[in-house]
Every structure is written in structure tokens, then in C-alpha cells.
N, C-alpha and C positions, 0 to 999 in steps of 0.2 A: 841512796833514798834520802830525800829531804824531809824536813820537819812536817810538811803537809801531806806526806805519803805514808800509808801504813797498809799492813796485811789485813785481809778480810777475816783471817782466822781470829784475830783479837781486835775487833773494831772498837774505836774509842768514841767518845761523844764530843761533838765540836758544834755547839749550838748556834754560833754566829756565822757559819759558812754560807757563802753565796751560792754554792752548788757542790756537786761531787762528780767525779769521774770513776768508773769502774772499768778496769782492764782485765779481762778474764781469758783463761787459756783454753786452747783446744785439748782434746784428749784422744787417745787410741783405746779402743775396746778390744782387747786381745782374745776374748772368748768367754762363753759360759762353761761352767764345769759340770753341772748337773741339771739337765732339763726335765728329768723324770719327776723329781720331788718325792721319791719313794721313802726317804727318810724323814720327811716332814718339812724339808726346806728345799726350795727349787731355785734354780739359776746359779748363783755364786759366780762372781766375775773377777777377772784379772784385767787390769788396765793400766795405762801410764799417762802422764800429763806432759804436753809438749810446750816448748818455749815460743813456738810459732806454728800456725797463724793465731792471732789473737783478736778478740772482740773488744771494742772500746765503746762505751755508753756514757754520755754526759746527762746530768739531771739537775735542774735549777728549779727554785720556787717560781710559781706562776699564778695567774688569776684563774686559769682553767686547765685541764689535762690536755696536753697536745703531744704528738710524737712524730718525728721526722726521721728520714734516713732508711737504710735498707732493713727490713724486717720490723719496721716501725709498729705494724699492727700487732705483731706478737709481743713487743715490748709493752705496748699500752695495755694489752689484755693481762699481762703479768702483774702491772701496777694496779689494775682495777681489782684483780683477785686478792692481792696482799692488801690493799687498802680495805676491802670488805672484810677480810678475814680478821685483821688486826685493828680495825676501826681507825685507820690513818686517814688524814686529809689527802685526797688523791690529786690535788691541783698542783701539777708540776709540768715542766716542758722537758720532754725526752728527746735527745738527739742520739740516734745510733750512728756514731761516727765510723765505725768499721764493724762489719758483721762477719762471722764465721761462714764458710760455704755451707748452704743448707742441704741436708739429706745427703751428706757426703761421708758420714761415719765419723765426724769429728765432735759430735755432742753439741751442736750449734743451739738446739732448742733449750736444753737444760742450762747452758751457760748464759744465754740471753735472759731467760726468765729469773734465774738467780741474780744476775747483774741488776736487773731492773727492780727486783723486789728488795734487794739488799740496799741499793741506792735510796729508795723511798724510805726504808726503815732507818737509815742513817740520817737523812734529812730530817725526819721527825723526832730524832733524839732517842730512838729506841732500836739499836742495832740488834739484829737477830743472827744466830749462827746458821750455818748452811743446812744443817739437818732439819731445823724447825722450818725454814723457808722452803726446803724441798718438799717436805710433807704438806705445807699450806698450799703450794703450787701444783700439787698432784703430780710431781715428777718422781723419778726413780721407781717406776712401776716394776721394773725387772732388775735393774742395775744400780749400784751406788757409786760407780766410778765417776760420773759426772759431778756429783755431790762432793766426793772426795777430792777430785781435781780442783774444784772451786775453792774448797776450804783450805787444803794444805799441799797439793800437788804431790809429785813423786810417783813411784810405782805402787799400786794400790790392789789389795785383795778384799773383796767383800764376802759376807757369808750368806748371801741369797735371801729370799723371802720366806718367812715362816708361814705355814698353812694358817689361814684365818686371820692373819695380821695384815694391815694395810700401811705399815710404816715402812720407810726407806730401808734397804739392807744395811746392816751394820758393817763399818770398816774394821776388818780383822787384822790387817797388817799394812804398813806403809814403810817403804824403803826408798832412800834416794837413788835416782838414776845416775850412774857413774859419769863424772864430768867429762871423760875422754870418749865415751861412747857416743855414736850419732844414729839418728834415724833418717833413712832415705825414704821420702814420702812421694808416692805417685798419685797424681790427680788426673781425673778425666772429666772435663767440664761438659761433655755431652751425655753423661750418665748420672743417675741419681739412685740412692739406695732406698729400700723400702722404709715407710714411716706411717704413723697413724693407724688407720683402720687396715691398710694393706699389710702393714707388719703384723698386726694381730691375726689377720687371716692367715698370713704365711706360717706364723708360729704355731697355730692351731692345726694346720694341715701337715706339719712335719711327721715324718715316721717315728715310731716309738723310740725313746732314747734308752738303750740297754744300760742296766746297772754296771755291767762290765766296762762299758765305755766311760761312764762317770768316774768309776773307781780309777781307771787309768789316767783320766785327765787330772784327777785330784792328785794322784801320785806324782804325775809330771810336774804339777805346780809345786807341791810341797817338798818333794825330795830331789828335784832337779832344778826347776826355774828359780825358785826363791834363794836356795843356797848359792846357786851360781851368781845370782845378783849380788848377794852380800859379799861373795868371794871375789866379784868383779871378774868372773870367767865368762867373757862374751860368747864365746863359741858354745859352751854348754847352755847358757841362758837361750841363745838363739835357736840351738837345736830342739829344746824343749818347746819354745814358742812356736817354732815351725811345725812340730808334730801335733801339738794342739790345734794349730790353725788347719792342718791338713785333715785331721779327723773331723773337725766341725765343719770345714768346707764340704766334705763329702756328705755330711749330714744335712746340710742346707741346700744341696745342689739342685733338688727338685724345685725349690722355691725361688732360687736366683739364677738358674741356668748353668750351674757348675760350681767350681770352688770359689769363683769371683763373680761379683756381678757384672763388671765390665770385661769383655774379652780382650780389649786393649790393655788394661791393666794387668790382666792374667799373663799376657805375653810379655810385658815389661818385668813382671815379677819372676817368671820363668828364666828370663834373660839374666836377672840379678842373682838368681840362685845358681845358674851355670857359671857366673863369674865369681862365685865363692861366697856371696852374701849369705848369712845365716838369718834365722828367724823371719823368712818371707811369709806375708800374709795380707789379710784384708781386715780393716777395722770395722767392727759391727757389720751392718749390711752393705758397706761400701758406698761408693766405689773406690775410696782411697785405699791404696796399697801401701805397704811399708816393708822395709828391710832393716835389720839391726846390724850396725857395723861397730867394730872395736876401737876405730881410730878416726880422727877427722879427715886425714888424708885419703884414706881408703873410701870414706863416704863421698867426698867431693869428686875423687876419680870415677867412682861408679856412676855418680849423676851425670858426669860429662859424657861417659860411654852410653848411658841410656839416652841422653838428649841427641846424641849423634845417631844412634841405632834407630830411634823412633822419630826422627825428624819429619818423616813423611805422615805423621799422625799428630796434626796441630792441636787435636783435642787433648793430648797428653802433656803434662808438665811434671817436672821433677824438682824437688827441693831437699835440702839437707837441714835437719832440725836437731836441736839438743832436747834432752829431757829437762823438765822444769820442776824444781823441788821446792816450790812455794805455790800457794794459791792465787787467787785473783788479788789485784792490787787496787787500793783506793788512792785517789788524789783529791784532796779538798781544794776547791776553786776560790782561794781567797777568803779573807775574813773581814768583818766589819771593824 
């Protein structure tokens, strides 16, 4: 990391910068823990930050507000919202150099909004923390994982939304993802997960979430998944995540047509599980699927077998990623 690069988590003030670039990570949402809210808090999320794919957004001062690149309109909308909320001058040129796949379960909307809002705040000499930005941008309606991934990365647990409060869920725990573990990612470029009004409709139409199920998921998280993560026991961690995913997949089946949004991803994840991968599942509403592997070689070998097995399905692609134990990155674009 050079002298002009810094973490979003502790932004500095650089008043003579010619511009700023924000590189933000994708995240996996591993599941909600309590959709009933019978104890006064609803949702509660477990998730983790990926080292790839990433989003890259550049912003420079300009005579008027412009935006170019993939998802440019959403980046512009985020800048307009932050500028209005904090009374910032909105005149900047935004270039979305690289976007995350939209509606794929990777948190593209939150990461883009936070990157655009953070870049504007930094250019105006008033850097803002991720939680403040998340609230101003009206993100984090159900989950704080995207906010936590942008701020500090790692494996994250949030405490859900309190009844009657409109603030983002608090991050309760954050642990590093082990350096030797890998994540096998399965992408389907012909499928998209639910989002926006469709997601709200689907959530409202789900069957009742029993307290016994919420209790079981919370026990799996607190008494199996997190201890296994700290002790770097990949098999136990994966088994817990796999069971959480299976229980939630059954709960969402009516809304998404089964445990997975994409039938092709479902077939790939079934193959991965049969090959011995642990912790198979779907991030958020998908269609991105994942499997957790305890060693780099095992992940690469599984990816190769999947590519061969599903070569007849060109809509599917498979990548191996690491966990990212830091948040979004800032690069100042030169100084006067």
C-alpha cells in the first residue's frame, strides 16, 4: 500500500487531491437468523467479505455532475442523495470503472452507493464513516453485512433491526477469514436474484418463521460456526453454514422455486457437495452459489472439475476467491 492509498475505515483528509478512487469488495450473505422478530429484533445476518470480484469507482472535481460506466445512474443517484443530506457540492465527474454483477447476491447496490457517497465526502474534506453513510443512503434495511464489508471486511455478524428503529443493524462480531481457506463461487449470467419491490413482496409472502427455527439457527451460529471460524476448523464451519443454508433455502423455496434461485447453480452445488465440499449454499437471493474449502489446492481442483462437468452450460462460470479481511480501499489521484 503506497502513501496515497488508505483504508475507508479510517479516512484521512487530503484537501489538494485531484480525485479519488474507491475499490469496494463483494460480499456473501450467508443467511438471516430470525425472520419472526418475536423478541423485538428481526433478521440478524451472518456474512463474509470477498477479495474478488470488486467494484472500482473514480471521482474527480468537475463543473457539473456527470456519471459514466456500468451502473452510472445508480452512482449518480447516490451522490445526489449524499450531497442533499450533508449539503455537499455535488459537482463531480463519476466514472464507474468496474461494477459488481447486479442482482447476483454480491451486494452490488450497497457497495456502489457507499463508494460514491464516500468518495464525494472525501473530496469535500468531510469523510464519513460507513454507518453514517448507510443510514443517509437508506441502505441496510434488513442487513448490516454490506456496511460491515465496506468498513472493515472479514466475517461479520449483525444484530438485526430493532422494532421501531430505522437505523442499520449493529455489527456484533467481526473475525478474520482464515488465510488458507477458499471460496468456490458459482455464477449464472442468465439468472438474477430478487431485488427492490419484488424482494419486499417475496419477504412478505414467506410462511411464518418459527421460533424453534430461529433458535436453532442462532445456536448453529454462536455455538458452532463462530467457534469453528476462530479455531480454523473448516469442516465444522462449513457444516454449520451448510445447515443454515439448507434450512433457509427450504423456507424461501416458495419464493425462489427451490433452495436455489438458479436450477443450474443448484446442480453445480449438489455436485460440489457430492465431491466433499462443505458449506454449500446461495448468497442472499442468488443466483451466486458458494462452497467453502479448507485449502487452495482443493478449491482449484473442485473448480476445474465443475468447469468440466458443466461445460455444456455456458451460462455457468466458476471462480476461486479468498476472504478479504479489510474494507474498501481509497486511492488519491495525485496532489497539487
